[in-house]
C-alpha positions in Angstrom: -11.5 -42.3 -33.8 -13.5 -42.7 -30.6 -12.2 -42.1 -27.4 -12.4 -44.5 -24.3 -14.7 -43.2 -21.5 -15.4 -44.6 -18.2 -18.6 -43.1 -16.5 -18.7 -40.1 -19.1 -15.2 -39.0 -18.3 -12.0 -39.4 -20.4 -8.5 -39.9 -18.8 -5.5 -38.3 -20.6 -2.0 -37.0 -20.7 -1.3 -33.7 -21.8 2.4 -32.4 -23.0 3.3 -29.6 -20.7 7.0 -28.2 -22.0 8.8 -31.3 -20.8 6.5 -32.7 -18.4 2.9 -34.7 -18.9 0.0 -34.0 -16.7 -2.5 -36.6 -16.1 -6.2 -35.5 -15.7 -9.7 -36.3 -16.9 -12.1 -34.7 -19.1 -15.6 -35.0 -20.3 -16.4 -37.6 -23.0 -18.0 -34.5 -25.0 -14.9 -32.3 -24.7 -12.3 -35.2 -25.3 -14.4 -36.1 -28.7 -14.4 -32.6 -29.8 -10.8 -32.0 -29.5 -10.0 -35.1 -31.6 -12.6 -34.1 -34.1 -11.3 -31.0 -34.6 -7.5 -31.9 -34.4 -5.1 -30.7 -37.2 -3.2 -34.1 -36.6 -4.1 -37.6 -35.1 -1.7 -40.5 -34.9 -1.4 -43.9 -32.9 1.8 -44.3 -31.0 3.4 -46.7 -28.2 4.9 -43.7 -26.5 2.8 -43.7 -23.8 1.1 -47.1 -22.6 -2.5 -47.0 -22.4 -2.8 -43.7 -24.3 -2.3 -44.7 -28.1 -3.9 -41.9 -29.6 -1.6 -38.6 -29.8 -3.6 -35.5 -31.0 -1.9 -32.4 -32.2 1.6 -33.7 -30.4 -0.1 -32.7 -27.3 -3.0 -34.6 -25.9 -2.6 -38.3 -25.3 -6.2 -40.6 -25.2 -7.3 -44.2 -24.6 -9.3 -45.3 -27.6 -11.4 -48.2 -28.0 -9.6 -51.3 -28.2 -11.1 -52.0 -32.0 -10.3 -48.8 -33.2 -6.3 -49.3 -32.7 -6.5 -52.1 -35.0 -8.0 -50.2 -38.0 -6.3 -46.8 -37.3 -3.3 -45.2 -38.9 0.0 -46.9 -38.7 1.3 -47.4 -35.1 4.6 -45.3 -34.7 6.9 -47.0 -32.1 7.7 -44.8 -28.9 10.6 -42.1 -29.4 13.9 -42.6 -27.8 15.2 -40.2 -25.7 18.7 -39.0 -27.0 21.1 -39.1 -23.8 23.6 -36.4 -23.1 26.7 -36.9 -21.9 
């Protein structure tokens, strides 16, 4: 799957414990992460970042790829502790 870049840089989200970190990396590095990952899935968990790689990285993808990629999984609901 091809990540979406702007000016050679790819914005991404990274799951760091219970937090999400937002940053950007070069398109080459992002594509290597995707190509060498053990799992990829499309999700609606983070709008604008549908590609979840190894359960930690979330990348934007080219619009045409989201329709032909793996099944889109709905966002996960967090359990509310009472």
